[in-house]
PDB file of the backbone (N, CA, C, O) and the ligand in Angstrom, with CONECT records:
HET     ZN  A 101       1
ATOM      1  N   UNK A   1     102.886 110.376 125.541  1.00  0.00           N
ATOM      2  CA  UNK A   1     104.301 110.819 125.083  1.00  0.00           C
ATOM      3  C   UNK A   1     104.365 112.450 125.035  1.00  0.00           C
ATOM      4  O   UNK A   1     103.494 113.064 124.419  1.00  0.00           O
ATOM      5  N   UNK A   2     105.246 113.015 125.593  1.00  0.00           N
ATOM      6  CA  UNK A   2     105.343 114.458 125.541  1.00  0.00           C
ATOM      7  C   UNK A   2     105.804 115.012 124.223  1.00  0.00           C
ATOM      8  O   UNK A   2     106.775 114.528 123.641  1.00  0.00           O
ATOM      9  N   UNK A   3     105.096 116.052 123.735  1.00  0.00           N
ATOM     10  CA  UNK A   3     105.504 116.522 122.440  1.00  0.00           C
ATOM     11  C   UNK A   3     106.155 117.915 122.726  1.00  0.00           C
ATOM     12  O   UNK A   3     105.975 118.501 123.794  1.00  0.00           O
ATOM     13  N   UNK A   4     106.914 118.405 121.721  1.00  0.00           N
ATOM     14  CA  UNK A   4     107.703 119.667 121.780  1.00  0.00           C
ATOM     15  C   UNK A   4     107.151 120.472 120.664  1.00  0.00           C
ATOM     16  O   UNK A   4     106.778 120.011 119.585  1.00  0.00           O
ATOM     17  N   UNK A   5     107.132 121.820 121.050  1.00  0.00           N
ATOM     18  CA  UNK A   5     106.690 122.777 120.023  1.00  0.00           C
ATOM     19  C   UNK A   5     107.928 122.865 119.027  1.00  0.00           C
ATOM     20  O   UNK A   5     109.092 122.972 119.414  1.00  0.00           O
ATOM     21  N   UNK A   6     107.513 122.805 117.635  1.00  0.00           N
ATOM     22  CA  UNK A   6     108.543 122.738 116.664  1.00  0.00           C
ATOM     23  C   UNK A   6     109.120 124.103 116.401  1.00  0.00           C
ATOM     24  O   UNK A   6     110.080 124.204 115.637  1.00  0.00           O
ATOM     25  N   UNK A   7     108.562 125.232 117.025  1.00  0.00           N
ATOM     26  CA  UNK A   7     109.000 126.534 116.850  1.00  0.00           C
ATOM     27  C   UNK A   7     109.967 126.849 118.014  1.00  0.00           C
ATOM     28  O   UNK A   7     111.146 127.120 117.784  1.00  0.00           O
ATOM     29  N   UNK A   8     109.481 126.814 119.216  1.00  0.00           N
ATOM     30  CA  UNK A   8     110.260 127.346 120.367  1.00  0.00           C
ATOM     31  C   UNK A   8     110.878 126.065 121.230  1.00  0.00           C
ATOM     32  O   UNK A   8     111.672 126.235 122.156  1.00  0.00           O
ATOM     33  N   UNK A   9     110.470 124.939 120.859  1.00  0.00           N
ATOM     34  CA  UNK A   9     111.061 123.805 121.713  1.00  0.00           C
ATOM     35  C   UNK A   9     110.509 123.584 123.122  1.00  0.00           C
ATOM     36  O   UNK A   9     111.081 122.871 123.946  1.00  0.00           O
ATOM     37  N   UNK A  10     109.389 124.224 123.347  1.00  0.00           N
ATOM     38  CA  UNK A  10     108.792 124.115 124.664  1.00  0.00           C
ATOM     39  C   UNK A  10     107.962 122.720 124.592  1.00  0.00           C
ATOM     40  O   UNK A  10     107.356 122.291 123.611  1.00  0.00           O
ATOM     41  N   UNK A  11     108.071 122.170 125.762  1.00  0.00           N
ATOM     42  CA  UNK A  11     107.140 120.989 126.089  1.00  0.00           C
ATOM     43  C   UNK A  11     105.639 121.417 125.853  1.00  0.00           C
ATOM     44  O   UNK A  11     105.193 122.439 126.374  1.00  0.00           O
ATOM     45  N   UNK A  12     104.973 120.700 125.150  1.00  0.00           N
ATOM     46  CA  UNK A  12     103.630 121.020 124.879  1.00  0.00           C
ATOM     47  C   UNK A  12     102.724 120.013 125.875  1.00  0.00           C
ATOM     48  O   UNK A  12     102.653 118.792 125.743  1.00  0.00           O
ATOM     49  N   UNK A  13     102.124 120.725 126.789  1.00  0.00           N
ATOM     50  CA  UNK A  13     101.270 119.895 127.839  1.00  0.00           C
ATOM     51  C   UNK A  13      99.906 119.286 127.124  1.00  0.00           C
ATOM     52  O   UNK A  13      99.392 119.801 126.131  1.00  0.00           O
ATOM     53  N   UNK A  14      99.454 118.217 127.728  1.00  0.00           N
ATOM     54  CA  UNK A  14      98.273 117.693 127.218  1.00  0.00           C
ATOM     55  C   UNK A  14      97.212 117.708 128.180  1.00  0.00           C
ATOM     56  O   UNK A  14      97.523 117.756 129.370  1.00  0.00           O
ATOM     57  N   UNK A  15      95.938 117.672 127.828  1.00  0.00           N
ATOM     58  CA  UNK A  15      94.986 117.732 128.745  1.00  0.00           C
ATOM     59  C   UNK A  15      94.701 116.306 129.422  1.00  0.00           C
ATOM     60  O   UNK A  15      95.344 115.339 129.013  1.00  0.00           O
ATOM     61  N   UNK A  16      93.840 116.159 130.356  1.00  0.00           N
ATOM     62  CA  UNK A  16      93.502 114.805 130.899  1.00  0.00           C
ATOM     63  C   UNK A  16      92.891 113.926 129.882  1.00  0.00           C
ATOM     64  O   UNK A  16      92.970 112.699 129.956  1.00  0.00           O
ATOM     65  N   UNK A  17      92.270 114.566 128.913  1.00  0.00           N
ATOM     66  CA  UNK A  17      91.743 113.748 127.857  1.00  0.00           C
ATOM     67  C   UNK A  17      92.718 113.345 126.649  1.00  0.00           C
ATOM     68  O   UNK A  17      92.403 112.778 125.603  1.00  0.00           O
ATOM     69  N   UNK A  18      93.981 113.783 127.061  1.00  0.00           N
ATOM     70  CA  UNK A  18      95.136 113.431 126.209  1.00  0.00           C
ATOM     71  C   UNK A  18      95.097 114.278 124.916  1.00  0.00           C
ATOM     72  O   UNK A  18      95.769 113.983 123.928  1.00  0.00           O
ATOM     73  N   UNK A  19      94.269 115.352 124.980  1.00  0.00           N
ATOM     74  CA  UNK A  19      94.361 116.228 123.730  1.00  0.00           C
ATOM     75  C   UNK A  19      95.522 117.328 123.991  1.00  0.00           C
ATOM     76  O   UNK A  19      95.660 117.964 125.036  1.00  0.00           O
ATOM     77  N   UNK A  20      96.202 117.410 123.011  1.00  0.00           N
ATOM     78  CA  UNK A  20      97.285 118.284 123.038  1.00  0.00           C
ATOM     79  C   UNK A  20      96.838 119.764 123.065  1.00  0.00           C
ATOM     80  O   UNK A  20      95.979 120.138 122.266  1.00  0.00           O
ATOM     81  N   UNK A  21      97.373 120.594 123.929  1.00  0.00           N
ATOM     82  CA  UNK A  21      97.119 122.000 123.879  1.00  0.00           C
ATOM     83  C   UNK A  21      97.911 122.537 122.658  1.00  0.00           C
ATOM     84  O   UNK A  21      98.798 121.842 122.164  1.00  0.00           O
ATOM     85  N   UNK A  22      97.616 123.728 122.177  1.00  0.00           N
ATOM     86  CA  UNK A  22      98.214 124.244 120.901  1.00  0.00           C
ATOM     87  C   UNK A  22      97.653 123.605 119.802  1.00  0.00           C
ATOM     88  O   UNK A  22      96.510 123.151 119.851  1.00  0.00           O
ATOM     89  N   UNK A  23      98.343 123.533 118.835  1.00  0.00           N
ATOM     90  CA  UNK A  23      97.894 123.032 117.388  1.00  0.00           C
ATOM     91  C   UNK A  23      98.824 122.086 116.608  1.00  0.00           C
ATOM     92  O   UNK A  23      99.896 121.785 117.134  1.00  0.00           O
ATOM     93  N   UNK A  24      98.569 121.690 115.640  1.00  0.00           N
ATOM     94  CA  UNK A  24      99.546 121.018 114.693  1.00  0.00           C
ATOM     95  C   UNK A  24      99.305 121.629 113.293  1.00  0.00           C
ATOM     96  O   UNK A  24      98.208 122.040 112.915  1.00  0.00           O
ATOM     97  N   UNK A  25     100.313 121.645 112.646  1.00  0.00           N
ATOM     98  CA  UNK A  25     100.319 121.933 111.149  1.00  0.00           C
ATOM     99  C   UNK A  25     100.975 121.026 110.303  1.00  0.00           C
ATOM    100  O   UNK A  25     101.934 120.380 110.724  1.00  0.00           O
ATOM    101  N   UNK A  26     100.509 120.895 109.009  1.00  0.00           N
ATOM    102  CA  UNK A  26     101.239 119.910 108.201  1.00  0.00           C
ATOM    103  C   UNK A  26     102.075 120.868 107.126  1.00  0.00           C
ATOM    104  O   UNK A  26     101.605 121.887 106.619  1.00  0.00           O
ATOM    105  N   UNK A  27     103.238 120.409 106.909  1.00  0.00           N
ATOM    106  CA  UNK A  27     103.963 121.257 105.855  1.00  0.00           C
ATOM    107  C   UNK A  27     103.698 120.639 104.429  1.00  0.00           C
ATOM    108  O   UNK A  27     102.938 119.675 104.343  1.00  0.00           O
ATOM    109  N   UNK A  28     104.267 121.135 103.375  1.00  0.00           N
ATOM    110  CA  UNK A  28     104.058 120.693 102.157  1.00  0.00           C
ATOM    111  C   UNK A  28     104.167 119.200 101.788  1.00  0.00           C
ATOM    112  O   UNK A  28     103.494 118.651 100.916  1.00  0.00           O
ATOM    113  N   UNK A  29     105.126 118.597 102.582  1.00  0.00           N
ATOM    114  CA  UNK A  29     105.509 117.160 102.554  1.00  0.00           C
ATOM    115  C   UNK A  29     104.568 116.372 103.383  1.00  0.00           C
ATOM    116  O   UNK A  29     104.730 115.153 103.429  1.00  0.00           O
ATOM    117  N   UNK A  30     103.673 116.885 103.995  1.00  0.00           N
ATOM    118  CA  UNK A  30     102.617 116.243 104.862  1.00  0.00           C
ATOM    119  C   UNK A  30     103.171 115.774 106.151  1.00  0.00           C
ATOM    120  O   UNK A  30     102.578 114.888 106.766  1.00  0.00           O
ATOM    121  N   UNK A  31     104.299 116.317 106.626  1.00  0.00           N
ATOM    122  CA  UNK A  31     104.840 116.195 107.971  1.00  0.00           C
ATOM    123  C   UNK A  31     104.248 117.012 108.975  1.00  0.00           C
ATOM    124  O   UNK A  31     104.158 118.229 108.816  1.00  0.00           O
ATOM    125  N   UNK A  32     103.766 116.330 110.177  1.00  0.00           N
ATOM    126  CA  UNK A  32     103.076 117.094 111.165  1.00  0.00           C
ATOM    127  C   UNK A  32     104.154 117.876 112.011  1.00  0.00           C
ATOM    128  O   UNK A  32     105.272 117.408 112.222  1.00  0.00           O
ATOM    129  N   UNK A  33     103.735 119.099 112.478  1.00  0.00           N
ATOM    130  CA  UNK A  33     104.616 119.850 113.220  1.00  0.00           C
ATOM    131  C   UNK A  33     103.677 120.233 114.411  1.00  0.00           C
ATOM    132  O   UNK A  33     102.512 120.556 114.178  1.00  0.00           O
ATOM    133  N   UNK A  34     104.104 120.205 115.516  1.00  0.00           N
ATOM    134  CA  UNK A  34     103.366 120.661 116.774  1.00  0.00           C
ATOM    135  C   UNK A  34     103.713 121.974 117.154  1.00  0.00           C
ATOM    136  O   UNK A  34     104.892 122.327 117.168  1.00  0.00           O
ATOM    137  N   UNK A  35     102.609 122.870 117.523  1.00  0.00           N
ATOM    138  CA  UNK A  35     102.894 124.190 117.887  1.00  0.00           C
ATOM    139  C   UNK A  35     102.200 124.482 119.253  1.00  0.00           C
ATOM    140  O   UNK A  35     101.036 124.154 119.485  1.00  0.00           O
ATOM    141  N   UNK A  36     102.996 125.114 120.119  1.00  0.00           N
ATOM    142  CA  UNK A  36     102.438 125.447 121.521  1.00  0.00           C
ATOM    143  C   UNK A  36     101.473 126.535 121.309  1.00  0.00           C
ATOM    144  O   UNK A  36     101.443 127.256 120.312  1.00  0.00           O
ATOM    145  N   UNK A  37     100.634 126.602 122.391  1.00  0.00           N
ATOM    146  CA  UNK A  37      99.603 127.840 122.419  1.00  0.00           C
ATOM    147  C   UNK A  37     100.239 129.251 122.222  1.00  0.00           C
ATOM    148  O   UNK A  37      99.638 130.155 121.641  1.00  0.00           O
ATOM    149  N   UNK A  38     101.411 129.376 122.708  1.00  0.00           N
ATOM    150  CA  UNK A  38     102.030 130.700 122.837  1.00  0.00           C
ATOM    151  C   UNK A  38     102.503 131.083 121.298  1.00  0.00           C
ATOM    152  O   UNK A  38     102.282 132.203 120.838  1.00  0.00           O
ATOM    153  N   UNK A  39     103.132 130.112 120.594  1.00  0.00           N
ATOM    154  CA  UNK A  39     103.426 130.307 119.228  1.00  0.00           C
ATOM    155  C   UNK A  39     102.246 130.559 118.314  1.00  0.00           C
ATOM    156  O   UNK A  39     102.290 131.411 117.427  1.00  0.00           O
ATOM    157  N   UNK A  40     101.206 129.810 118.549  1.00  0.00           N
ATOM    158  CA  UNK A  40     100.020 129.872 117.933  1.00  0.00           C
ATOM    159  C   UNK A  40      99.491 131.276 118.034  1.00  0.00           C
ATOM    160  O   UNK A  40      99.026 131.833 117.039  1.00  0.00           O
ATOM    161  N   UNK A  41      99.537 131.761 119.005  1.00  0.00           N
ATOM    162  CA  UNK A  41      99.155 133.144 119.389  1.00  0.00           C
ATOM    163  C   UNK A  41     100.130 134.113 118.573  1.00  0.00           C
ATOM    164  O   UNK A  41      99.743 135.007 117.821  1.00  0.00           O
ATOM    165  N   UNK A  42     101.320 133.820 118.818  1.00  0.00           N
ATOM    166  CA  UNK A  42     102.280 134.726 118.235  1.00  0.00           C
ATOM    167  C   UNK A  42     102.202 134.910 116.658  1.00  0.00           C
ATOM    168  O   UNK A  42     102.169 136.000 116.087  1.00  0.00           O
ATOM    169  N   UNK A  43     102.177 133.610 116.027  1.00  0.00           N
ATOM    170  CA  UNK A  43     102.184 133.679 114.462  1.00  0.00           C
ATOM    171  C   UNK A  43     100.867 133.729 113.954  1.00  0.00           C
ATOM    172  O   UNK A  43     100.714 134.175 112.817  1.00  0.00           O
ATOM    173  N   UNK A  44      99.814 133.316 114.655  1.00  0.00           N
ATOM    174  CA  UNK A  44      98.374 133.521 114.064  1.00  0.00           C
ATOM    175  C   UNK A  44      98.018 132.458 112.929  1.00  0.00           C
ATOM    176  O   UNK A  44      97.118 131.637 113.104  1.00  0.00           O
ATOM    177  N   UNK A  45      98.741 132.512 111.803  1.00  0.00           N
ATOM    178  CA  UNK A  45      98.309 131.702 110.703  1.00  0.00           C
ATOM    179  C   UNK A  45      99.135 130.556 110.492  1.00  0.00           C
ATOM    180  O   UNK A  45     100.277 130.658 110.942  1.00  0.00           O
ATOM    181  N   UNK A  46      98.831 129.472 109.906  1.00  0.00           N
ATOM    182  CA  UNK A  46      99.572 128.357 109.550  1.00  0.00           C
ATOM    183  C   UNK A  46     100.742 128.620 108.638  1.00  0.00           C
ATOM    184  O   UNK A  46     101.818 128.031 108.740  1.00  0.00           O
ATOM    185  N   UNK A  47     100.449 129.589 107.695  1.00  0.00           N
ATOM    186  CA  UNK A  47     101.619 129.927 106.754  1.00  0.00           C
ATOM    187  C   UNK A  47     102.750 130.597 107.693  1.00  0.00           C
ATOM    188  O   UNK A  47     103.897 130.178 107.542  1.00  0.00           O
ATOM    189  N   UNK A  48     102.549 131.455 108.508  1.00  0.00           N
ATOM    190  CA  UNK A  48     103.439 132.112 109.514  1.00  0.00           C
ATOM    191  C   UNK A  48     104.041 131.111 110.218  1.00  0.00           C
ATOM    192  O   UNK A  48     105.272 131.104 110.201  1.00  0.00           O
ATOM    193  N   UNK A  49     103.409 130.173 110.899  1.00  0.00           N
ATOM    194  CA  UNK A  49     103.977 129.163 111.701  1.00  0.00           C
ATOM    195  C   UNK A  49     104.842 128.225 110.978  1.00  0.00           C
ATOM    196  O   UNK A  49     105.853 127.791 111.531  1.00  0.00           O
ATOM    197  N   UNK A  50     104.505 127.858 109.713  1.00  0.00           N
ATOM    198  CA  UNK A  50     105.314 127.142 109.006  1.00  0.00           C
ATOM    199  C   UNK A  50     106.687 127.683 108.540  1.00  0.00           C
ATOM    200  O   UNK A  50     107.730 127.032 108.476  1.00  0.00           O
ATOM    201  N   UNK A  51     106.512 128.960 108.231  1.00  0.00           N
ATOM    202  CA  UNK A  51     107.786 129.716 107.969  1.00  0.00           C
ATOM    203  C   UNK A  51     108.778 129.893 109.042  1.00  0.00           C
ATOM    204  O   UNK A  51     109.909 130.293 108.769  1.00  0.00           O
ATOM    205  N   UNK A  52     108.390 129.595 110.346  1.00  0.00           N
ATOM    206  CA  UNK A  52     109.158 129.892 111.534  1.00  0.00           C
ATOM    207  C   UNK A  52     109.749 128.424 112.051  1.00  0.00           C
ATOM    208  O   UNK A  52     110.579 128.335 112.955  1.00  0.00           O
ATOM    209  N   UNK A  53     109.245 127.397 111.403  1.00  0.00           N
ATOM    210  CA  UNK A  53     109.601 126.080 112.041  1.00  0.00           C
ATOM    211  C   UNK A  53     111.114 125.895 111.588  1.00  0.00           C
ATOM    212  O   UNK A  53     111.745 124.897 111.937  1.00  0.00           O
TER     213      UNK A  53
HETATM  214 ZN    ZN A 101     106.136 127.346 120.803  1.00  0.00          ZN2+
END
């Protein structure tokens, strides 16, 4: 199943091993958010990414 970046809404590609590119972060409530590689680079830290979701 295709995932979307929770910041910019871009579709996140997965590799042939079904590993998602980019990363995921959990917010304070324990909800998982997927982040594309571009946003990961742009925001750098988990805290910055969560601020922009
Ligand atoms: Zn993104």
